[in-house]
C-alpha positions in Angstrom: -2.9 78.9 -8.2 -0.9 79.1 -11.3 -2.0 81.5 -14.0 -2.9 79.6 -17.2 -0.9 80.6 -20.4 -3.5 82.0 -22.6 -1.1 81.5 -25.7 -0.7 77.8 -25.0 -2.5 75.6 -27.7 -4.2 72.5 -26.4 -5.2 70.6 -29.6 -7.1 68.0 -27.5 -9.0 70.6 -25.2 -12.7 69.9 -24.8 -14.9 71.0 -27.6 -17.4 72.3 -25.1 -15.4 73.8 -22.1 -17.3 72.9 -19.0 -17.1 76.3 -17.5 -18.1 78.3 -20.7 -20.9 76.0 -21.3 -22.1 75.6 -17.8 -21.8 71.8 -17.6 -21.9 70.0 -14.3 -19.0 68.4 -12.8 -20.7 64.8 -13.6 -21.2 65.5 -17.2 -17.7 67.1 -17.7 -16.0 64.0 -16.1 -18.1 61.6 -18.5 -17.3 63.8 -21.5 -13.8 64.1 -20.5 -13.5 60.2 -20.3 -14.9 60.0 -23.9 -12.5 62.4 -25.2 -9.5 60.8 -23.4 -10.6 57.4 -24.8 -10.9 58.7 -28.3 -7.5 60.2 -28.3 -5.9 57.3 -26.7 -7.7 54.3 -28.2 -9.8 55.3 -31.2 -7.4 57.6 -33.1 -4.5 55.0 -33.6 -6.9 52.5 -35.1 -9.1 54.6 -37.5 -7.0 54.8 -40.5 -6.6 51.0 -40.8 -10.5 50.4 -40.2 -11.2 52.9 -42.8 -8.7 51.5 -45.5 -10.0 48.0 -45.0 -13.6 48.7 -44.3 -13.6 46.5 -41.2 -15.8 47.0 -38.2 -13.6 48.2 -35.0 -15.1 45.6 -32.7 -11.9 45.9 -30.5 -13.0 49.6 -30.0 -16.3 48.4 -28.5 -14.6 45.8 -26.2 -12.5 48.5 -24.9 -15.5 50.7 -24.4 -17.0 48.0 -22.3 -14.1 48.1 -20.0 -14.5 51.9 -19.6 -18.1 51.5 -19.1 -18.9 53.6 -22.1 -21.3 51.0 -23.6 -23.6 51.8 -20.4 -23.2 55.5 -20.6 -27.0 56.1 -20.8 -28.0 53.0 -18.6 -29.6 54.2 -15.4 -27.5 54.0 -12.3 -30.1 51.7 -10.8 -29.2 49.3 -13.4 -25.4 49.7 -13.1 -24.8 52.4 -15.9 -23.3 55.9 -16.1 -26.7 57.6 -16.3 -25.9 60.2 -18.8 -28.7 62.3 -20.0 -29.3 63.4 -23.6 -27.0 66.5 -23.7 -24.2 64.7 -21.8 -24.4 61.8 -24.4 -24.3 64.0 -27.4 -21.2 65.9 -26.2 -19.5 62.6 -25.3 -20.3 61.3 -28.8 -19.0 64.5 -30.4 -15.6 64.0 -28.6 -15.6 60.3 -29.9 -16.2 61.8 -33.4 -13.1 63.8 -33.5 -10.9 60.8 -33.4 -13.1 58.2 -35.3 -16.1 59.0 -37.2 -17.0 55.4 -37.8 -16.9 54.3 -34.3 -18.9 57.3 -32.9 -21.4 56.8 -35.4 -21.6 52.9 -34.7 -21.6 53.8 -30.8 -24.6 56.0 -31.4 -26.6 52.9 -32.8 -25.7 50.8 -29.7 -26.4 53.5 -27.1 -29.8 54.5 -28.6 -31.0 51.1 -27.5 -30.5 52.3 -23.9 -31.2 55.8 -24.5 -34.6 55.3 -26.1 -35.7 52.6 -23.7 -34.3 54.4 -20.8 -34.5 58.2 -20.1 -36.5 58.8 -23.3 -39.0 55.9 -22.4 -39.3 57.4 -18.9 -40.8 60.6 -20.2 -43.7 59.1 -22.0 -46.9 57.9 -20.4 -47.5 54.2 -19.6 -49.8 52.3 -17.5 -48.4 51.0 -14.1 -48.5 47.5 -15.5 -46.8 48.6 -18.8 -44.2 50.5 -17.0 -43.3 47.5 -14.5 -43.1 45.1 -17.6 -40.8 47.4 -19.3 -38.6 48.0 -16.2 -38.1 44.1 -16.2 -37.5 43.8 -19.8 -34.9 46.6 -20.1 -33.0 45.7 -17.1 -32.4 42.3 -18.6 -31.2 44.1 -21.7 -28.9 46.6 -19.6 -27.5 43.6 -17.6 -26.2 42.0 -21.0 -24.5 45.1 -21.9 -22.9 45.8 -18.3 -21.9 42.2 -17.5 -21.0 40.9 -20.9 -20.2 43.7 -23.2 -23.1 42.8 -25.6 -23.3 45.2 -28.5 -26.6 46.2 -29.8 -27.3 47.8 -33.3 -30.1 49.8 -34.6 -31.0 49.1 -38.5 -33.3 51.8 -39.4 -33.5 52.1 -43.3 -35.3 50.1 -45.9 -34.9 52.0 -48.9 -38.4 53.7 -48.9 -40.2 56.4 -46.9 -40.4 54.4 -43.7 -37.2 55.6 -42.1 -38.4 59.3 -42.5 -41.6 58.7 -40.6 -43.9 58.9 -43.7 -45.2 55.3 -43.9 -45.1 52.1 -41.8 -41.9 50.1 -41.8 -42.0 47.2 -44.5 -40.2 44.9 -41.9 -43.2 43.3 -40.3 -43.8 41.2 -37.0 -46.7 38.9 -37.0 -47.8 38.1 -33.3 -47.7 34.5 -32.4 -47.9 32.5 -29.1 -45.0 34.0 -26.9 -43.7 36.6 -29.3 -43.5 37.5 -33.0 -42.4 36.2 -36.3 -40.3 38.7 -38.1 -39.7 39.2 -41.8 -38.3 41.9 -43.8 -35.0 43.6 -44.7 -33.1 46.5 -43.5 -30.3 48.3 -45.6 -27.3 50.4 -44.6 -27.6 48.4 -41.2 -24.5 49.6 -39.3 -22.8 47.0 -37.1 -24.2 44.2 -39.3 -22.3 41.0 -38.7 -20.7 42.5 -35.6 -23.5 43.3 -33.3 -25.0 40.7 -30.9 -28.5 42.0 -31.0 -30.4 44.1 -33.7 -32.7 46.7 -32.4 -35.2 46.3 -35.2 -38.0 48.6 -36.0 -40.9 46.8 -37.5 -44.7 46.9 -37.9 -46.7 44.7 -35.9 -49.3 43.2 -38.2 -51.9 40.5 -37.6 -53.5 38.6 -40.3 -55.7 40.7 -42.6 -54.7 43.9 -40.5 -53.6 47.0 -42.4 -50.0 48.3 -41.8 -50.0 51.4 -39.4 -47.1 53.5 -38.2 -48.9 53.4 -34.8 -48.3 49.7 -34.5 -44.3 50.1 -34.9 -42.5 47.6 -32.6 -38.9 48.0 -31.2 -37.5 44.5 -30.9 -34.0 43.3 -29.9 -33.5 40.4 -32.4 -30.5 38.1 -31.5 -27.9 38.1 -34.3 -27.5 34.3 -34.1 -31.3 33.7 -34.3 -32.6 31.2 -37.1 -33.6 33.3 -40.1 -31.3 36.3 -39.6 -28.5 36.9 -42.4 -26.0 39.4 -43.5 -25.7 39.9 -47.2 -23.9 42.3 -49.8 -20.6 44.3 -49.8 -19.5 47.3 -48.1 -17.2 49.7 -50.0 -18.6 53.2 -49.6 -17.1 56.6 -49.8 -16.8 57.2 -46.2 -17.8 55.8 -42.7 -16.4 52.7 -44.0 -15.7 51.2 -40.6 -19.5 51.2 -39.8 -19.8 48.2 -42.1 -23.3 48.7 -43.0 -24.4 45.8 -45.0 -28.1 44.5 -45.7 -29.8 42.6 -43.1 -32.5 39.9 -43.9 -35.0 38.5 -41.4 -36.7 35.4 -42.7 -39.2 33.9 -40.5 -37.3 34.9 -37.3 -39.1 34.1 -33.9 -38.5 36.8 -31.3 -40.0 36.4 -28.0 -42.1 39.0 -26.4 -39.6 39.8 -23.7 -37.1 41.3 -26.3 -39.3 44.1 -26.9 -37.2 47.3 -26.2 -40.4 49.4 -25.8 -43.9 48.6 -25.0 -46.8 48.6 -27.7 -47.3 52.1 -29.0 -44.4 53.8 -27.2 -42.1 54.2 -30.1 -44.9 55.9 -32.3 -45.4 58.2 -29.1 -41.6 58.9 -29.0 -41.2 59.7 -32.7 -44.1 62.2 -32.3 -43.5 63.6 -28.8 -39.6 63.1 -28.4 -38.3 64.3 -31.9 -34.8 65.2 -30.7 -34.4 61.4 -30.5 -33.4 61.6 -34.1 -30.8 64.1 -33.7 -28.4 61.6 -32.2 -26.5 61.1 -35.6 -25.4 64.8 -35.5 -22.9 64.6 -32.7 -20.4 62.4 -34.6 -20.5 65.1 -37.4 -19.9 67.8 -34.9 -16.7 66.1 -33.9 -15.5 65.7 -37.4 -16.0 69.5 -37.9 -13.7 70.1 -34.9 -11.4 67.4 -36.2 -11.0 69.3 -39.6 -10.6 72.5 -37.9 -8.0 71.1 -35.3 -5.9 69.5 -38.1 -5.7 72.7 -40.1 -4.3 74.7 -37.2 -1.9 72.0 -36.3 -0.8 71.5 -39.9 -0.4 75.4 -40.3 1.7 75.5 -37.2 3.8 72.7 -38.4 2.8 70.4 -35.6 1.2 67.5 -37.3 3.0 64.1 -36.4 4.7 62.5 -39.3 5.2 65.7 -41.4 7.9 68.1 -41.5 7.8 70.9 -38.8 7.3 73.6 -41.5 5.0 76.5 -40.6 2.6 78.0 -42.9 0.8 80.1 -40.8 2.5 83.4 -41.8 0.6 83.8 -44.9 -2.6 86.1 -45.1 -4.7 83.7 -47.3 -4.2 81.0 -44.6 -5.1 83.2 -41.7 -8.2 84.3 -43.6 -9.3 80.7 -44.2 -8.6 79.6 -40.8 -10.7 82.6 -39.4 -13.6 81.8 -41.8 -13.5 78.2 -40.5 -13.4 79.3 -37.0 -16.5 81.3 -37.4 -18.3 78.6 -39.1 -17.3 76.2 -36.2 -18.4 78.4 -33.6 -21.8 79.2 -35.3 -22.4 75.4 -35.9 -21.4 74.6 -32.1 -23.6 77.3 -30.6 -26.7 76.3 -32.6 -26.1 72.6 -32.0 -25.4 73.0 -28.2 -28.7 74.9 -27.9 -30.6 72.2 -29.7 -29.3 69.3 -27.6 -29.8 71.2 -24.5 -33.5 71.6 -25.3 -34.1 68.0 -26.0 -37.1 66.8 -24.1 -40.8 65.5 -24.5 -43.2 67.7 -26.1 -40.9 70.5 -27.2 -42.2 73.7 -28.6 -42.6 74.4 -32.3 -39.6 76.7 -32.0 -37.4 74.0 -30.4 -38.3 71.4 -33.2 -37.5 73.9 -35.9 -34.2 74.8 -34.0 -33.5 70.9 -34.0 -34.0 70.8 -37.7 -31.7 73.6 -38.3 -29.0 72.3 -36.1 -29.1 68.9 -37.8 -28.9 70.4 -41.2 -26.2 73.0 -40.2 -23.9 70.3 -38.6 -24.3 68.0 -41.4 -23.5 70.6 -44.1 -20.8 72.6 -42.1 -18.8 69.5 -41.3 -18.0 68.9 -44.8 -17.7 72.6 -45.8 -15.2 73.0 -43.0 -13.2 69.8 -44.2 -13.5 71.1 -47.7 -11.9 74.5 -46.8 -9.2 72.6 -44.6 -8.1 70.4 -47.6 -8.0 73.7 -49.8 -6.1 75.5 -47.1 -3.6 72.9 -46.1 -2.7 71.9 -49.7 -2.0 68.9 -51.6 -0.1 67.0 -48.8 -3.4 67.0 -46.9 -5.0 64.6 -49.5 -2.7 61.8 -48.7 -4.3 58.9 -46.9 -1.4 58.9 -44.4 -3.0 62.1 -42.9 -6.4 62.0 -41.3 -7.8 64.8 -43.1 -8.6 62.9 -46.4 -10.6 60.5 -44.1 -12.4 63.4 -42.2 -13.4 64.7 -45.5 -14.9 61.6 -47.0 -16.8 60.8 -43.6 -18.1 64.1 -43.3 -19.7 64.2 -46.9 -22.0 61.3 -45.5 -23.8 63.3 -43.0 -26.4 65.0 -45.1 -27.6 61.6 -46.4 -28.4 60.2 -43.0 -32.0 59.3 -42.3 -34.4 60.1 -40.8 -33.2 63.7 -40.9 -31.4 64.1 -44.2 -30.5 67.7 -45.2 -33.3 67.7 -47.8 -35.8 66.4 -45.3 -34.7 69.1 -42.7 -35.2 71.8 -45.1 -38.5 70.6 -46.4 -39.8 70.5 -42.6 -38.5 73.7 -41.7 -40.1 75.5 -44.7 -43.5 73.7 -44.2 -43.8 73.9 -40.4 -42.6 77.5 -40.3 -45.5 78.5 -42.6 -48.2 76.2 -41.4 -49.8 75.5 -38.1 -50.7 71.8 -37.5 -54.0 71.0 -39.5 -53.8 73.9 -41.7 -54.3 73.5 -45.5 -54.5 75.8 -48.4 -58.2 75.7 -49.8 
């Protein structure tokens, strides 16, 4: 067996080496598939979609051929059956090569992750579980057979996305289904997805809105009453094309429920790591900023002169500081995604908040230091670091766990037990 060259540099090595992080062979292969796909397919297209603020639909078509649209669909339904940790690591690898695609992919995959392994951890009656199994299998077949893409519009401009109040988008029960009315803002994949996984409040005539009555419905993009409005010209994550979705008297059949009645509310309360799935993209961006810096200082970035800048002590110290921050972030985040489960302990929930905050803030901090360390040429749009910097700045704003919300919850929940009040 040949002895590896410990001095060899592999810029595309796994972010989380399977041996070091004790990953199974199956998980390592799925994560490797995502990494190879990102390097081969996503990286060459990323700059153009960022420049034009166009949705990378061809990436999703290619994902279908690779089976990646079905990464979290159970094997019994024809998918790859990735668990939470495996999916998160795969998403981080995609984020290294195109943040917008990785973030949009998350919105699609969550429709299968939440309705699949996450829902399986939550209590249902035998009848509810049988009906749910039939319904989700139909959704899964659409993805596997036809490459159907799901979105997950969440934000509404108020406190609902943070889990404080009921969603303003409402579903009125009618014969055979629901009539949906409302609005979703920052709706990634708007105009590109085939179905929108809409979180809304089931509310009968005269009934008060309640978070307990949250429904998770798959609304066909071509349904009467669905429209996409507004422009999309943001700082970063431009390829997500997150325009505003409007729903005006949209009929949605009951069979399009992605979760049974009451299950989403249970999930939000008992499976909080479900809201950690935005962080993998930014973990990947942090790695990408570091990788670029090392390659640039070694004179190995394609399209730039082969000039080495690594001999300067100030550059070496900056890379050391970036490396330490990156390893600290990776260690905390890996622990948090490994602990994802139903009914986690208080310590595990606090660690999830801490991981979310750390990833979202560290990604931009590393990208900021990368630009300063590499110098003026790194700001050019012909190089990826400028895009990585802009994309990474958006992470702290992402609901439902923004950086501010994470700080607020860590402070409050560390100091108070459930039900405690100050008299």
